[in-house]
C-alpha positions as CSV (number, residue, x, y, z in Angstrom):
1,X,109.7,20.6,-52.2
2,X,108.5,23.1,-49.6
3,X,109.9,21.6,-46.3
4,X,112.1,18.7,-47.9
5,X,115.3,19.8,-45.8
6,X,113.7,20.3,-42.8
7,X,114.4,18.1,-39.5
8,X,111.5,15.4,-38.7
9,X,110.6,16.9,-36.0
10,X,110.0,20.6,-37.6
11,X,108.4,18.8,-40.7
12,X,106.1,17.1,-38.2
13,X,105.0,20.3,-36.8
14,X,104.6,22.0,-40.1
15,X,102.4,19.2,-41.4
16,X,99.9,19.3,-38.4
17,X,100.0,23.2,-37.6
18,X,96.3,23.6,-38.0
19,X,95.4,20.0,-36.2
20,X,97.4,21.2,-33.1
21,X,95.7,24.5,-33.4
22,X,92.2,23.0,-33.5
23,X,93.3,20.8,-30.9
24,X,94.3,23.5,-28.7
25,X,91.0,25.7,-29.4
26,X,88.9,22.4,-28.6
27,X,90.8,21.8,-25.3
28,X,90.8,25.5,-24.3
29,X,87.1,25.7,-24.9
30,X,86.2,22.7,-22.8
31,X,88.2,23.8,-20.0
32,X,87.0,27.5,-19.9
33,X,83.6,25.7,-19.2
34,X,84.6,23.0,-16.5
35,X,87.4,25.3,-14.5
36,X,84.1,26.7,-12.9
37,X,82.7,23.3,-11.7
38,X,85.8,21.8,-10.9
39,X,87.9,24.4,-9.4
40,X,85.8,27.2,-8.8
41,X,86.9,29.7,-11.4
42,X,84.0,30.9,-13.2
43,X,85.2,32.4,-16.1
44,X,82.1,30.9,-18.4
45,X,79.0,29.5,-16.6
46,X,76.8,27.1,-18.5
47,X,77.4,24.5,-21.6
48,X,78.1,25.0,-25.3
49,X,74.3,25.2,-25.4
50,X,73.9,28.2,-23.6
51,X,76.2,30.2,-21.4
52,X,77.4,33.7,-19.8
53,X,81.0,34.5,-20.1
54,X,82.4,36.9,-17.1
55,X,79.0,37.6,-16.0
56,X,78.6,39.8,-19.3
57,X,78.6,38.1,-22.2
58,X,75.8,35.8,-23.2
59,X,76.4,33.0,-25.9
60,X,73.4,30.7,-27.2
61,X,73.3,27.7,-29.4
62,X,70.7,29.0,-32.1
63,X,69.6,25.4,-32.9
64,X,69.0,24.6,-29.2
65,X,67.1,28.2,-29.1
66,X,65.1,27.0,-32.2
67,X,64.3,23.6,-30.9
68,X,63.0,25.7,-27.9
69,X,60.6,27.7,-30.3
70,X,59.5,24.4,-31.6
71,X,58.6,23.0,-28.4
72,X,56.3,25.9,-27.6
73,X,58.8,27.9,-25.1
74,X,59.6,31.5,-25.0
75,X,63.4,32.1,-24.6
76,X,64.4,35.2,-22.6
77,X,65.8,38.0,-24.5
78,X,69.6,37.4,-23.5
79,X,68.8,34.2,-25.1
80,X,68.2,35.5,-28.5
81,X,70.9,38.1,-28.1
82,X,73.1,35.1,-27.4
83,X,71.5,33.1,-30.5
84,X,72.1,36.2,-32.8
85,X,76.0,36.8,-31.7
86,X,76.5,33.2,-32.5
87,X,74.8,33.3,-35.5
88,X,76.5,36.4,-37.3
89,X,79.9,34.9,-35.7
90,X,79.4,31.7,-38.1
91,X,77.8,33.4,-41.1
92,X,80.9,35.2,-41.1
93,X,83.5,32.5,-40.6
94,X,81.7,29.3,-41.8
95,X,79.2,27.7,-40.0
96,X,81.1,23.8,-39.5
97,X,84.0,25.6,-38.0
98,X,82.0,24.9,-34.8
99,X,82.2,21.2,-35.9
100,X,86.2,21.3,-36.1
101,X,87.4,24.2,-34.3
102,X,85.0,23.9,-31.0
103,X,82.8,20.7,-30.9
104,X,84.8,18.3,-28.3
105,X,83.3,15.3,-30.2
106,X,85.4,15.8,-33.2
107,X,88.2,14.5,-30.7
108,X,86.3,11.3,-30.5
109,X,85.7,11.2,-34.0
110,X,88.9,11.9,-35.4
111,X,90.6,9.4,-33.1
112,X,88.3,6.7,-34.3
113,X,89.0,7.7,-37.7
114,X,92.9,7.3,-36.9
115,X,92.3,3.9,-35.5
116,X,90.3,3.1,-38.5
117,X,92.8,3.9,-41.1
118,X,96.0,2.5,-38.7
119,X,94.4,-1.0,-38.8
120,X,92.2,-0.8,-42.2
121,X,88.9,-1.6,-40.5
122,X,86.2,-2.5,-42.6
123,X,82.9,-0.1,-43.0
124,X,79.9,-1.8,-44.0
125,X,77.5,1.3,-44.4
126,X,78.1,4.9,-45.9
127,X,74.4,7.0,-45.5
128,X,74.1,10.0,-47.4
129,X,74.9,13.2,-46.3
130,X,71.5,14.6,-46.8
131,X,70.6,12.1,-44.1
132,X,71.8,14.7,-41.0
133,X,69.2,17.3,-42.7
134,X,66.8,15.2,-42.4
135,X,67.3,14.2,-38.6
136,X,67.8,18.3,-38.5
137,X,64.2,18.4,-39.2
138,X,62.9,15.6,-37.5
139,X,64.4,17.1,-34.4
140,X,62.4,20.3,-35.1
141,X,59.4,18.3,-35.5
142,X,59.7,15.6,-32.5
143,X,59.9,19.1,-29.9
144,X,57.1,20.5,-31.6
145,X,55.3,17.6,-30.9
146,X,56.7,16.8,-27.5
147,X,57.1,20.1,-26.2
148,X,60.6,19.1,-24.9
149,X,64.0,19.9,-26.5
150,X,64.6,16.6,-27.4
151,X,68.1,16.9,-29.4
152,X,69.6,18.1,-25.8
153,X,68.3,14.5,-24.1
154,X,71.3,12.7,-26.5
155,X,73.4,15.2,-27.5
156,X,77.1,13.7,-27.2
157,X,78.3,17.3,-26.5
158,X,76.0,17.7,-23.6
159,X,76.7,14.5,-22.4
160,X,80.1,14.6,-22.9
161,X,79.9,17.7,-20.6
162,X,78.2,15.7,-17.9
163,X,80.6,12.6,-18.2
164,X,83.6,15.0,-17.5
165,X,81.6,16.7,-14.4
166,X,80.0,13.7,-12.7
167,X,82.2,10.7,-13.9
168,X,81.5,7.2,-15.4
169,X,77.6,6.9,-16.5
170,X,75.3,7.1,-19.5
171,X,76.9,10.3,-20.5
172,X,80.0,8.1,-21.3
173,X,78.2,5.6,-22.8
174,X,77.0,7.8,-25.6
175,X,79.9,9.3,-26.4
176,X,81.7,5.7,-26.7
177,X,78.8,4.8,-29.3
178,X,79.6,7.5,-31.4
179,X,83.1,6.5,-31.4
180,X,82.6,2.9,-32.1
181,X,79.9,3.9,-35.2
182,X,82.8,5.4,-36.9
183,X,85.7,2.6,-36.1
184,X,83.5,-0.2,-37.1
185,X,80.2,1.1,-39.1
186,X,80.5,4.2,-41.1
187,X,83.7,6.1,-42.3
188,X,83.3,9.3,-40.6
189,X,79.9,8.6,-40.2
190,X,78.2,10.7,-37.2
191,X,79.8,14.3,-37.9
192,X,79.7,13.8,-41.8
193,X,76.2,12.0,-42.0
194,X,74.2,12.0,-39.0
195,X,74.8,14.8,-36.8
196,X,72.3,17.4,-37.1
197,X,74.3,20.0,-35.0
198,X,76.6,20.0,-38.0
199,X,74.0,20.1,-40.4
200,X,72.4,23.0,-38.9
201,X,76.0,25.1,-39.0
202,X,76.4,23.8,-42.5
203,X,73.2,26.1,-43.2
204,X,74.2,28.8,-41.1
205,X,77.6,29.3,-42.5
206,X,76.3,28.6,-46.4
207,X,77.2,32.4,-47.2
208,X,80.2,32.7,-45.2
209,X,83.2,35.0,-46.0
210,X,85.9,32.7,-44.8
211,X,87.0,29.9,-47.0
212,X,89.8,27.6,-47.9
213,X,91.2,28.5,-51.6
214,X,93.1,26.2,-53.6
215,X,95.3,29.2,-54.7
216,X,98.3,27.6,-56.2
217,X,96.2,24.7,-58.0
218,X,98.3,24.7,-61.0
219,X,100.8,23.3,-58.8
220,X,99.1,20.1,-57.5
221,X,100.7,16.9,-58.5
222,X,97.9,14.9,-57.7
223,X,99.3,13.2,-54.5
224,X,95.9,12.8,-53.0
225,X,97.1,13.7,-49.6
226,X,94.7,16.4,-49.3
227,X,91.5,14.0,-50.1
228,X,92.7,11.6,-47.3
229,X,93.1,13.7,-44.5
230,X,89.8,15.8,-45.6
231,X,86.6,15.0,-43.4
232,X,84.6,16.2,-46.4
233,X,86.9,15.2,-49.3
234,X,83.8,15.9,-51.9
235,X,84.5,19.5,-51.1
236,X,88.1,19.5,-52.7
237,X,87.3,18.6,-56.4
238,X,85.6,21.5,-57.7
239,X,88.2,24.0,-56.3
240,X,91.4,22.0,-57.2
241,X,90.3,20.9,-60.4
242,X,87.7,23.8,-61.5
243,X,90.4,24.8,-63.8
244,X,89.8,22.7,-66.3
245,X,86.3,24.0,-66.5
246,X,87.1,27.8,-65.5
247,X,85.6,27.3,-62.0
248,X,86.9,29.1,-59.1
249,X,89.4,27.9,-56.6
250,X,87.7,28.4,-53.2
251,X,86.1,25.9,-51.7
252,X,82.5,27.0,-51.6
253,X,80.4,24.0,-50.4
254,X,79.0,24.7,-46.7
255,X,80.2,21.0,-45.9
256,X,84.0,22.5,-45.3
257,X,84.6,22.7,-42.1
258,X,87.6,25.0,-42.5
259,X,89.9,22.3,-40.2
260,X,93.0,23.1,-42.3
261,X,94.1,19.6,-42.7
262,X,94.5,20.2,-46.5
263,X,97.2,23.2,-45.8
264,X,98.9,21.2,-43.7
265,X,99.5,18.1,-45.6
266,X,100.1,19.5,-48.9
267,X,104.0,20.0,-49.8
268,X,102.9,22.0,-52.8
269,X,101.4,24.7,-50.7
270,X,98.3,24.8,-53.0
271,X,95.9,25.5,-50.2
272,X,95.4,28.8,-47.8
273,X,92.7,30.7,-45.7
274,X,91.5,33.5,-47.8
275,X,88.2,34.9,-48.5
276,X,85.1,33.6,-50.8
277,X,85.8,36.1,-53.2
278,X,89.7,35.2,-53.9
279,X,90.8,33.9,-57.0
280,X,93.4,31.2,-57.7
281,X,97.1,32.1,-58.9
282,X,97.1,30.1,-61.9
283,X,100.4,31.2,-63.2
284,X,102.6,28.6,-61.6
285,X,105.8,27.7,-64.0
286,X,104.9,24.3,-65.2
287,X,108.8,23.0,-64.2
288,X,107.9,24.1,-60.8
289,X,104.9,21.8,-61.0
290,X,107.4,19.1,-62.5
291,X,110.1,19.8,-59.8
292,X,110.6,17.0,-57.2
């Protein structure tokens, strides 16, 4: 088994490589935005909703721009350029990469999930995943009715930035509410079932090129570890078990956030990053699949 003879520390790093890279990405992006107002080093000005990098590169959250249009505003040309850049980027690498590699609230919800699993906290509600799309639509409708970019008033991502900059207040209360919701009410409920930002980026990355591939799915020994760590476990089955029905091995669901946790925990090296056009290597010898 791959890594069986490795030291515990090295094995721990190997089983958390992509997780550590995601945390570095999330915290690094957060630091880029905060180092300006906190230390006067203005690499990036703005927030994840709208920013200017090095005084040259505009980046705009296309979901926020869409709300602005529905609210009756006419965004500036730079905002449109920034939104197009972001849409093209996430359309290529997968929209929900935003959720797992950029969004700082993901750190909060992952911490909540870890505590929930560790102490076996029971959950009482698991809403349908389509609910977040309904919420997405309602934010646009309410923006059109009120003339206000309504989601930015309650967006935990924006409020987290304000909390870090200005200290304890209502902003942190919203972040705490998300944490407690995932801890006591619904398993991965915020990111997986409610957040309209995740719903928008899932739609944006529907035909993304970067995908996770169960390339060695014949080596799977049904340990179920990938299902245990995946924030969207329903995306795994069609790729992992599709061989029985002739299905492809690539995870094509736009719900997949390309977080890489399935790659991390699989000792059989079933999963890897590839393109949406890749195929499985279904020639793994039976003796290797049965090896301890």
